[in-house]
C-alpha positions as CSV (number, residue, x, y, z in Angstrom):
1,M,172.8,28.0,-21.6
2,S,176.4,28.3,-20.6
3,G,177.7,30.5,-17.8
4,W,179.4,32.9,-20.2
5,T,177.9,36.4,-20.8
6,A,177.1,37.4,-24.3
7,D,180.0,39.9,-24.2
8,E,182.5,37.2,-23.0
9,L,181.3,34.8,-25.7
10,S,181.7,37.4,-28.4
11,R,185.1,38.6,-27.3
12,I,186.6,35.1,-26.7
13,G,185.0,33.8,-29.9
14,K,186.4,36.6,-32.1
15,A,189.9,36.6,-30.5
16,G,192.6,34.9,-32.7
17,E,194.2,33.1,-29.8
18,L,193.6,31.9,-26.3
19,R,196.0,31.4,-23.4
20,I,195.3,28.3,-21.3
21,A,196.6,26.7,-18.2
22,G,195.5,23.8,-16.1
23,R,195.4,23.8,-12.3
24,R,197.8,21.5,-10.4
25,A,196.6,19.4,-7.4
26,D,198.2,22.0,-5.1
27,G,196.0,24.7,-6.6
28,T,198.7,26.5,-8.5
29,L,198.4,27.2,-12.3
30,R,200.6,25.7,-14.9
31,T,202.2,28.0,-17.4
32,L,199.8,29.7,-19.8
33,V,200.1,28.3,-23.4
34,I,198.8,29.9,-26.6
35,I,196.2,27.8,-28.5
36,W,193.3,28.3,-30.9
37,Q,189.7,28.3,-29.7
38,V,186.3,28.4,-31.3
39,R,182.8,29.4,-30.3
40,V,179.9,27.1,-31.2
41,G,176.6,28.5,-30.0
42,D,177.0,29.5,-26.4
43,D,180.1,27.4,-25.8
44,I,183.8,27.8,-26.2
45,Y,185.9,24.8,-27.4
46,V,189.6,24.0,-27.5
47,R,191.6,21.1,-28.9
48,S,195.2,20.0,-28.7
49,V,196.7,19.9,-32.2
50,N,199.3,17.5,-30.8
51,G,196.7,15.2,-29.2
52,P,196.4,13.9,-25.7
53,G,200.2,13.9,-25.1
54,A,200.6,17.6,-25.2
55,A,201.7,19.0,-21.8
56,W,199.0,21.7,-21.7
57,Y,196.3,19.2,-22.4
58,R,197.5,16.7,-19.8
59,G,197.5,19.7,-17.3
60,T,193.8,20.3,-17.9
61,Q,193.1,16.7,-17.1
62,E,194.5,16.6,-13.5
63,L,191.7,18.5,-11.9
64,G,189.6,19.5,-14.9
65,E,190.1,23.2,-13.8
66,G,192.3,26.0,-14.9
67,H,192.5,29.5,-16.3
68,I,192.1,31.2,-19.7
69,E,192.9,34.6,-21.1
70,S,191.4,35.7,-24.5
71,G,189.9,38.8,-26.0
72,G,190.6,40.8,-22.9
73,I,188.8,38.2,-20.7
74,S,190.6,36.5,-17.8
75,K,188.7,33.7,-16.2
76,D,189.0,30.6,-14.0
77,V,187.3,27.8,-15.9
78,T,186.5,24.1,-16.0
79,F,187.4,21.7,-18.8
80,T,184.9,19.0,-19.9
81,S,185.5,16.4,-22.6
82,D,182.7,16.9,-25.1
83,D,182.5,15.2,-28.5
84,S,178.9,16.0,-29.1
85,K,179.5,18.8,-31.6
86,D,182.7,17.7,-33.3
87,A,181.3,18.4,-36.9
88,E,180.2,21.9,-35.8
89,I,183.6,22.5,-34.1
90,D,185.5,21.4,-37.2
91,A,183.4,23.8,-39.3
92,A,184.0,26.6,-36.8
93,Y,187.8,26.1,-37.0
94,R,187.6,26.1,-40.8
95,A,185.5,29.3,-40.8
96,K,187.7,31.1,-38.4
97,Y,191.2,30.0,-39.4
98,G,190.9,28.8,-43.0
99,N,191.7,25.5,-44.7
100,G,195.5,25.3,-44.4
101,S,197.6,22.6,-42.9
102,P,197.2,23.9,-39.3
103,V,193.4,23.6,-39.6
104,R,193.7,20.2,-41.1
105,A,195.8,19.2,-38.0
106,I,193.3,20.7,-35.5
107,T,190.4,18.9,-37.2
108,S,192.3,15.6,-37.4
109,A,191.2,12.5,-35.4
110,T,194.2,13.0,-33.1
111,A,193.1,16.5,-32.2
112,T,189.4,15.8,-32.2
113,S,190.0,13.2,-29.5
114,T,191.0,16.0,-27.2
115,T,187.9,18.3,-27.7
116,L,187.3,20.2,-24.5
117,R,184.4,22.5,-23.7
118,V,185.5,25.5,-21.6
119,D,183.1,26.7,-19.0
120,P,183.5,29.6,-16.5
121,R,183.8,28.8,-12.8
């Protein structure tokens, strides 16, 4: 089981957006950026719609740590590449956000290559 509480999972999972920032080598946080997130089971996942070149995504890769804010939850987190549930994550994005072009982009091969599991620190 993840380190999230049931309340945190529920609130983050139901929230429409998540603010995310990676941590720099000097320990400071980058600027929070708004993205979409989904819950699959007891885990929270995010992807970069613009692929691995997106600044916020590159920022999560430096230390694998950062901070999120979503659904009234503010947490320091770790980021782990995890492609083990891509089909379930795609389905969760479609169920939560619909089938329009933004969802087609977040479920594309480019975005899928950036799937991160977000775990509390």
